[in-house]
C-alpha positions as CSV (number, residue, x, y, z in Angstrom):
1,M,34.5,51.9,91.9
2,D,36.5,49.7,89.6
3,A,35.0,46.6,91.3
4,L,31.5,48.0,90.9
5,L,32.0,48.7,87.2
6,A,33.5,45.3,86.7
7,F,30.4,43.8,88.4
8,I,28.0,45.8,86.2
9,K,29.9,44.8,83.0
10,G,29.8,41.2,84.2
11,V,26.0,41.3,84.7
12,C,25.5,42.9,81.3
13,S,27.7,40.4,79.5
14,R,25.6,37.5,80.9
15,I,22.4,39.3,79.7
16,Q,24.1,39.8,76.3
17,A,24.8,36.1,76.1
18,I,21.1,35.4,76.6
19,S,20.3,38.1,74.1
20,D,22.6,36.6,71.5
21,L,20.9,33.2,72.0
22,F,17.5,34.8,71.1
23,W,18.9,36.8,68.2
24,E,21.1,34.1,66.7
25,F,19.1,30.9,67.3
26,P,19.3,28.5,65.4
27,T,22.5,29.9,63.7
28,N,24.4,28.9,66.8
29,L,23.5,25.2,66.1
30,K,26.2,23.6,63.9
31,F,23.8,21.5,61.8
32,Y,21.8,24.6,60.9
33,A,24.8,26.9,60.4
34,D,26.3,24.4,57.9
35,I,23.3,24.9,55.5
36,P,24.5,27.2,52.7
37,V,23.1,30.8,52.9
38,L,20.1,29.8,55.0
39,G,22.3,28.9,57.9
40,E,23.2,32.5,58.3
41,F,19.6,33.7,59.0
42,S,18.1,33.5,62.5
43,L,14.6,32.8,63.7
44,A,14.3,36.4,65.0
45,L,15.0,37.7,61.5
46,F,12.5,35.4,59.9
47,L,9.9,36.3,62.5
48,L,10.3,40.0,62.3
49,L,10.8,40.4,58.5
50,G,8.6,37.5,57.6
51,S,5.6,38.9,59.5
52,G,6.0,42.2,57.6
53,V,6.0,40.4,54.3
54,Y,2.9,38.4,55.3
55,F,1.0,41.4,56.4
56,T,2.0,43.4,53.3
57,I,0.6,40.7,51.0
58,R,-2.6,40.1,53.0
59,L,-3.3,43.9,53.2
60,R,-2.4,44.4,49.5
61,F,0.5,46.8,50.1
62,I,-1.6,49.1,52.2
63,Q,1.6,51.1,53.2
64,I,1.8,52.3,49.6
65,R,-1.9,52.6,48.8
66,R,-2.7,54.7,51.9
67,F,0.5,56.6,52.3
68,G,-1.0,59.9,50.9
69,Y,-4.0,59.5,53.1
70,A,-1.8,59.1,56.2
71,L,0.0,62.4,55.3
72,S,-3.4,64.1,54.9
73,L,-4.4,63.0,58.4
74,L,-1.2,64.6,59.8
75,A,-1.7,67.8,57.8
76,H,-5.3,68.3,59.1
77,K,-4.2,68.1,62.8
78,R,-7.5,66.8,64.0
79,A,-8.1,67.9,67.6
80,G,-8.6,65.1,70.0
81,R,-11.7,65.1,72.1
82,T,-10.5,62.3,74.3
83,G,-6.8,61.8,74.8
84,L,-4.3,62.9,72.1
85,S,-4.8,64.0,68.6
86,P,-3.5,61.7,65.9
87,L,-0.7,64.2,65.2
88,A,0.3,64.4,68.9
89,A,0.3,60.6,69.2
90,F,2.5,60.5,66.1
91,F,5.0,62.9,67.6
92,L,4.9,60.9,70.9
93,S,5.7,57.6,69.1
94,T,8.3,59.4,67.0
95,A,10.0,60.6,70.1
96,M,10.9,57.0,71.0
97,R,11.2,55.6,67.5
98,V,13.6,58.4,66.4
99,G,16.4,57.9,68.9
100,P,20.2,57.7,69.2
101,G,20.0,54.4,67.2
102,N,19.3,56.5,64.1
103,I,22.8,57.7,64.4
104,I,24.9,55.2,66.3
105,G,22.8,52.2,65.4
106,V,23.0,52.9,61.7
107,T,26.7,53.8,62.0
108,G,27.4,50.5,63.8
109,A,25.4,48.4,61.2
110,I,27.4,49.9,58.4
111,S,30.7,49.5,60.3
112,V,30.0,45.8,60.7
113,G,28.0,44.9,57.6
114,G,29.3,47.5,55.1
115,P,27.3,49.9,52.9
116,G,24.9,47.1,51.8
117,A,23.4,47.0,55.3
118,L,21.6,50.2,54.4
119,F,19.7,48.5,51.6
120,W,18.5,45.8,53.9
121,M,17.4,48.6,56.3
122,W,15.2,49.9,53.5
123,V,13.7,46.5,52.9
124,S,13.0,46.0,56.6
125,A,11.4,49.4,56.8
126,F,9.1,48.8,53.8
127,F,7.7,45.6,55.2
128,G,7.8,47.0,58.8
129,M,5.3,49.7,57.7
130,A,2.7,47.0,57.3
131,T,3.6,45.5,60.7
132,A,3.2,48.9,62.2
133,F,-0.2,49.3,60.6
134,V,-1.3,46.0,62.1
135,E,-0.2,46.6,65.6
136,S,-1.4,50.2,65.7
137,T,-4.8,49.3,64.3
138,L,-5.1,46.5,66.8
139,A,-4.2,48.9,69.6
140,Q,-6.9,51.3,68.4
141,I,-9.5,48.6,68.2
142,F,-9.0,47.5,71.8
143,K,-8.2,50.8,73.5
144,E,-10.0,51.8,76.7
145,R,-11.1,55.0,78.4
146,K,-9.5,56.2,81.6
147,D,-10.2,59.6,83.3
148,G,-11.3,61.2,80.0
149,E,-8.3,59.8,78.0
150,Y,-7.7,56.8,75.9
151,I,-5.1,54.2,76.9
152,G,-4.1,50.9,75.4
153,G,-1.4,49.0,73.6
154,M,0.2,45.6,73.6
155,A,-0.8,44.7,77.2
156,F,-4.4,45.7,76.5
157,Y,-5.0,43.9,73.2
158,G,-2.9,40.9,74.5
159,R,-5.3,40.6,77.4
160,R,-8.4,40.7,75.2
161,L,-6.9,38.2,72.7
162,A,-6.2,35.8,75.6
163,G,-9.9,35.6,76.6
164,D,-9.8,38.8,78.7
165,S,-7.2,37.3,81.0
166,V,-6.1,39.7,83.6
167,I,-3.0,37.7,84.2
168,V,-1.9,38.0,80.6
169,G,-2.5,41.8,80.7
170,V,-0.5,42.2,83.8
171,A,2.3,40.0,82.5
172,L,2.6,41.9,79.3
173,S,2.6,45.2,81.2
174,L,5.4,44.0,83.3
175,V,7.3,42.9,80.2
176,Y,7.1,46.4,78.9
177,I,8.1,48.0,82.2
178,V,11.1,45.7,82.3
179,Y,11.9,46.5,78.7
180,A,11.9,50.2,79.5
181,L,14.1,49.7,82.6
182,L,16.6,47.8,80.5
183,C,16.7,50.6,77.9
184,F,16.8,53.6,80.3
185,P,20.5,53.2,81.3
186,A,21.8,53.5,77.7
187,Q,19.6,56.5,76.9
188,G,20.6,58.2,80.2
189,F,24.2,57.6,79.3
190,N,23.6,59.0,75.8
191,S,21.9,62.1,77.2
192,V,24.6,63.2,79.6
193,S,27.6,62.1,77.4
194,S,26.2,64.1,74.5
195,L,26.2,67.2,76.6
196,G,29.8,66.5,77.5
197,M,30.6,66.0,73.9
198,I,29.0,69.3,73.0
199,A,31.1,71.0,75.7
200,S,34.3,69.4,74.4
201,L,33.6,70.4,70.8
202,A,32.7,74.0,71.9
203,S,35.9,74.3,74.0
204,G,38.2,72.6,71.6
205,E,39.5,70.2,74.2
206,T,38.5,66.8,75.4
207,L,36.8,67.1,78.8
208,P,37.1,64.3,81.3
209,T,33.8,62.6,82.2
210,T,34.2,63.8,85.8
211,H,34.3,67.5,84.6
212,W,31.7,69.8,86.2
213,V,29.9,70.0,82.8
214,Y,28.9,66.4,83.0
215,W,27.6,66.9,86.5
216,L,25.7,69.9,85.3
217,G,24.2,67.9,82.5
218,F,23.3,65.2,85.0
219,A,21.3,67.7,87.1
220,L,19.6,69.3,84.1
221,V,18.5,66.0,82.5
222,L,17.4,64.5,85.7
223,G,15.4,67.7,86.7
224,A,13.8,67.9,83.2
225,V,12.9,64.2,83.2
226,A,11.4,64.3,86.7
227,T,9.4,67.5,85.9
228,V,7.9,66.1,82.7
229,S,7.4,62.6,84.1
230,F,5.2,63.7,87.0
231,G,3.1,65.8,84.6
232,G,1.6,62.7,83.0
233,T,1.3,61.5,79.4
234,K,-0.3,64.6,78.1
235,K,2.5,66.8,79.4
236,I,5.1,64.5,77.9
237,A,3.2,64.6,74.5
238,K,3.4,68.5,74.6
239,V,7.1,68.4,75.1
240,T,7.7,65.8,72.4
241,G,5.4,67.8,70.1
242,L,7.8,70.7,70.3
243,L,11.1,68.8,70.3
244,V,10.5,66.1,67.7
245,P,9.8,68.4,64.8
246,L,12.7,70.7,65.8
247,M,15.3,67.9,66.1
248,A,14.1,66.2,62.9
249,C,14.3,69.4,60.9
250,V,17.7,70.3,62.2
251,Y,19.1,66.8,61.5
252,V,17.6,66.6,58.0
253,A,19.0,70.1,57.2
254,L,22.5,69.1,58.4
255,A,22.6,65.8,56.5
256,L,21.2,67.4,53.3
257,A,23.8,70.2,53.4
258,L,26.6,67.6,53.7
259,I,25.1,65.5,50.8
260,V,24.7,68.5,48.5
261,A,28.3,69.7,49.3
262,N,29.5,66.3,48.3
263,A,27.1,65.6,45.4
264,E,30.0,64.1,43.3
265,R,30.1,61.1,45.7
266,L,26.4,60.2,45.2
267,G,27.1,57.9,42.3
268,W,29.6,55.9,44.3
269,F,27.2,55.9,47.3
270,F,24.4,54.1,45.4
271,E,27.0,51.7,43.8
272,A,28.4,50.8,47.2
273,V,25.0,50.3,48.7
274,F,23.5,48.1,46.0
275,I,26.6,46.1,45.2
276,G,27.3,45.7,48.9
277,A,23.8,44.4,49.6
278,F,24.5,41.3,47.6
279,A,28.2,41.1,47.4
280,P,29.7,42.6,50.6
281,E,33.3,43.6,50.6
282,A,35.9,41.4,52.3
283,A,36.7,44.2,54.7
284,F,33.2,43.6,56.2
285,G,33.5,39.8,56.3
286,G,32.2,39.2,52.8
287,A,29.2,37.2,54.2
288,L,25.8,37.9,52.7
289,G,24.1,36.7,55.9
290,T,26.0,39.2,58.0
291,V,25.1,42.2,55.9
292,I,21.4,41.2,55.7
293,M,21.3,40.5,59.4
294,Q,22.9,43.8,60.3
295,G,20.6,45.8,58.0
296,V,17.4,44.1,59.0
297,R,18.2,43.9,62.7
298,R,19.2,47.6,63.0
299,G,16.4,48.7,60.7
300,L,13.7,46.9,62.7
301,M,15.2,47.9,66.1
302,S,15.4,51.5,64.9
303,N,11.8,51.8,63.6
304,E,10.5,49.3,66.2
305,A,7.9,47.8,63.9
306,G,6.6,44.6,65.5
307,Q,7.9,45.2,69.0
308,G,4.6,46.5,70.4
309,T,6.5,49.4,72.0
310,L,4.7,52.1,70.0
311,T,1.2,50.7,70.4
312,M,0.6,52.8,73.5
313,P,0.7,56.2,71.7
314,A,-1.2,54.6,68.8
315,A,-4.0,53.7,71.2
316,A,-4.0,57.1,73.0
317,A,-5.0,58.8,69.7
318,D,-8.5,60.0,69.3
319,A,-8.8,58.7,65.8
320,A,-12.0,58.6,63.7
321,H,-11.3,55.0,62.6
322,P,-8.8,52.5,64.0
323,C,-7.1,52.2,60.6
324,D,-6.4,55.9,60.6
325,Q,-3.8,55.6,63.3
326,G,-2.5,52.4,61.6
327,C,-1.8,54.5,58.5
328,V,-0.2,57.3,60.5
329,Q,2.1,54.9,62.4
330,A,3.2,53.3,59.1
331,V,4.4,56.8,58.1
332,G,6.4,56.9,61.3
333,V,8.4,53.9,60.2
334,F,9.0,55.6,56.8
335,L,10.2,58.8,58.6
336,D,12.5,56.9,60.9
337,T,14.2,54.6,58.5
338,I,13.7,55.7,54.9
339,V,14.3,59.3,55.8
340,L,16.4,59.8,59.0
341,A,18.3,56.6,59.2
342,T,19.0,56.8,55.5
343,L,20.5,60.3,55.9
344,T,22.9,58.9,58.5
345,G,23.7,56.2,56.0
346,F,24.5,58.8,53.3
347,V,26.9,60.6,55.7
348,V,28.8,57.6,56.9
349,I,29.0,55.8,53.5
350,M,29.9,58.9,51.5
351,A,32.6,59.9,54.0
352,H,34.2,56.4,53.5
353,A,36.1,57.0,56.7
354,W,36.5,53.3,57.5
355,S,39.3,53.2,55.0
356,G,41.3,54.7,57.9
357,G,41.7,51.1,59.1
358,E,42.7,50.6,62.7
359,A,42.1,54.2,63.7
360,W,38.5,53.9,62.6
361,A,38.0,50.6,64.4
362,Q,39.1,52.1,67.7
363,L,36.5,54.8,67.6
364,G,33.1,54.6,69.3
365,K,30.0,54.7,67.2
366,L,29.2,58.4,67.9
367,Q,32.8,59.3,67.2
368,K,32.7,57.4,63.9
369,F,29.7,59.5,62.9
370,L,31.3,62.8,63.9
371,V,34.4,61.9,62.0
372,S,32.3,61.2,58.9
373,V,30.6,64.6,59.4
374,E,34.0,66.3,59.6
375,T,35.2,64.4,56.5
376,L,32.3,65.7,54.5
377,S,32.4,69.3,55.8
378,P,32.8,71.6,52.8
379,A,35.3,73.8,54.7
380,S,37.7,73.0,57.6
381,N,36.5,75.9,59.6
382,L,32.9,74.4,59.5
383,S,33.8,70.9,60.5
384,G,33.7,71.7,64.3
385,F,30.4,73.5,64.0
386,L,28.7,70.8,62.1
387,A,30.0,68.2,64.5
388,L,28.6,70.3,67.3
389,I,25.2,70.4,65.7
390,S,25.4,66.6,65.2
391,A,26.1,66.0,68.9
392,L,23.2,68.3,69.8
393,C,20.8,66.3,67.6
394,F,22.1,63.1,69.2
395,G,21.4,64.5,72.7
396,L,17.9,65.6,71.7
397,F,17.3,62.1,70.2
398,A,18.3,60.5,73.5
399,F,16.2,62.9,75.7
400,T,13.0,62.5,73.7
401,T,13.5,58.7,73.7
402,L,13.6,58.8,77.5
403,L,10.3,60.8,77.5
404,G,8.7,58.2,75.2
405,F,9.9,55.3,77.4
406,M,8.5,57.0,80.5
407,S,5.1,57.7,78.9
408,F,4.6,54.2,77.7
409,S,5.9,52.7,80.9
410,E,3.2,54.7,82.8
411,I,0.5,53.5,80.5
412,C,1.5,49.9,81.2
413,A,1.6,50.6,84.9
414,N,-2.0,51.7,84.6
415,R,-2.8,48.3,83.3
416,I,-1.6,46.8,86.5
417,S,-3.0,49.3,89.0
418,R,-4.4,52.8,88.7
419,K,-3.6,53.8,92.2
420,A,-1.5,57.1,92.4
421,G,0.9,55.5,94.8
422,F,1.8,52.7,92.4
423,I,2.1,55.0,89.4
424,N,4.4,57.4,91.3
425,S,6.5,54.4,92.4
426,V,7.0,53.4,88.8
427,R,7.9,57.0,87.9
428,V,10.5,57.1,90.7
429,L,12.0,53.8,89.7
430,N,12.3,55.0,86.1
431,I,14.0,58.2,87.1
432,A,16.4,56.2,89.4
433,V,17.4,53.9,86.6
434,I,18.0,56.9,84.2
435,A,20.2,58.5,86.9
436,F,22.2,55.2,87.1
437,G,22.7,55.3,83.3
438,M,24.0,58.9,83.5
439,L,26.3,58.1,86.4
440,T,27.9,55.2,84.5
441,S,28.9,57.8,81.9
442,I,30.4,60.2,84.5
443,V,32.5,57.4,86.1
444,G,33.9,56.5,82.8
445,M,32.1,53.3,81.8
446,D,31.7,52.6,78.1
447,L,28.3,52.4,76.4
448,G,28.7,48.9,75.0
449,A,27.6,47.0,78.1
450,L,24.4,49.2,78.5
451,W,23.7,48.8,74.8
452,D,23.7,45.0,75.4
453,L,20.8,45.5,77.8
454,S,18.8,47.3,75.1
455,D,19.5,44.6,72.6
456,F,18.1,42.0,74.9
457,A,15.1,44.1,75.7
458,N,14.3,44.6,72.0
459,V,14.3,40.9,71.1
460,L,12.4,39.9,74.3
461,I,9.5,42.2,73.7
462,A,9.3,41.4,69.9
463,F,9.0,37.7,70.7
464,C,6.1,38.6,73.0
465,N,4.3,40.9,70.5
466,I,4.6,39.2,67.1
467,P,2.4,36.1,68.0
468,L,-0.3,38.5,69.3
469,L,-0.4,40.3,65.9
470,F,-1.1,37.0,64.2
471,L,-3.7,36.1,66.8
472,G,-5.5,39.4,66.3
473,F,-5.0,39.8,62.6
474,G,-8.5,38.7,61.8
475,Y,-9.8,41.8,63.7
476,V,-7.4,44.0,61.7
477,L,-8.7,42.5,58.4
478,R,-12.3,43.3,59.3
479,A,-11.5,46.8,60.4
480,T,-9.4,47.4,57.2
481,K,-12.3,46.0,55.0
482,H,-14.7,48.5,56.7
483,F,-12.1,51.3,56.4
484,E,-11.6,50.8,52.7
485,S,-15.3,50.5,52.0
486,G,-15.9,54.1,53.1
487,G,-19.1,53.1,54.7
488,A,-20.7,53.9,58.1
489,K,-18.9,55.0,61.2
490,F,-16.7,52.3,62.8
491,D,-18.1,50.7,65.9
492,E,-17.8,47.4,67.8
493,S,-20.2,45.6,65.4
494,V,-17.6,45.7,62.7
495,V,-15.2,43.3,64.5
496,G,-17.9,41.5,66.4
497,V,-16.6,42.0,70.0
498,K,-17.5,44.4,72.7
499,L,-15.3,47.4,72.7
500,D,-15.1,50.1,75.4
501,A,-14.1,52.9,73.1
502,W,-16.2,51.9,70.0
503,K,-19.6,51.1,71.4
504,A,-22.3,50.6,68.8
505,A,-24.9,53.4,68.6
506,K,-28.2,52.4,70.2
């Protein structure tokens, strides 16, 4: 077993080396790294954040101007005639966007970059809202009908933008399926380990990973995943429609209670965030580039703006206009980073537990967050209960993320082949990889190596999607101009290409 774990870690470390090459290039070249300040920023950062800035300016800050309109779309709960309602599609995308990264990703970014990393998360989210609008509108424009439902996303608009190339569509579908397979192990690990953590907190003793509770968690998660997976995208959407509002409300209530109970620390919190954003503490390396990179990287990887991963649920929505779902998905970025990730930031920063020095450094990311929760607990007899609720939220985040990955992987599989045998094979492969991730937790492997796989998957798919957004931005501009004119019903004549789902009235 030790040899197998060593082999897995070795493979993951090699993938991480490739991931770092993508994330850090060209900062890993000496001539570039020697340039003051600029040498600390990578191409990936410029590509992801820069595209958001560009889209924001070209669309005249649409994420602000149409924010209220987007909220009204969610409030009306428009029923979908074909596929999902905009609200159901929003919950499905939120299921994957709001994941364990909202807890451990944010905690990790602050642990490395300091409190200032949270400020740069806000910056990335603000501009990421425009990117989300563009990719979701593009997904709506080029969506297709299949068996009475809408399907689409990066692989679909990528094919159309490449001259209706089947090869490009299949290649992009495979990229997403590989992306999901690389992310599944970490989420499977998080799902079962969170159940073990809950049991440990409830019993008051640290349970070994081989304890029967972990095996029970393995069976429950695997059974639930398999049941929901074979029910198709609509069944997954029903489950996420129930779980996402529940977990978000519980987590928001928990964080707000801790913030209110420690209101006297709010002044120091904002001081630490804004000063740390431009003058990071020596304890966190003191490098401006590091704090910006940590904030932007974790912010964008948390809300997933620009990755194309959330274009599948955007396309599945039965929206009245392509830009409607673009506005809705922009709100999803706001919810993920400006609301949920920020609440995590409040807890970790206000607790200031990193002053513990070496003891803090030795803790895992989830343990660091739980220690922060316990530090802020208004009474010692409540600390264990609040930590238990936090672990429960973390587990729900991981589980709904799994459901989101499976749903989108199935949509991409449909781009390659719509035969039931092929789709079921993809489902079985997904479940098997999830089971592998859970087993690595049970045998005692740490999460770090599996997290490296997710890091590589994130940057890989972003490098595939961002160029497509610029290639298709002209269509988005035409659709947006029509949307804001408040004129006739949207159809294919607006963008000047044939569209399966938006045929012009005869």
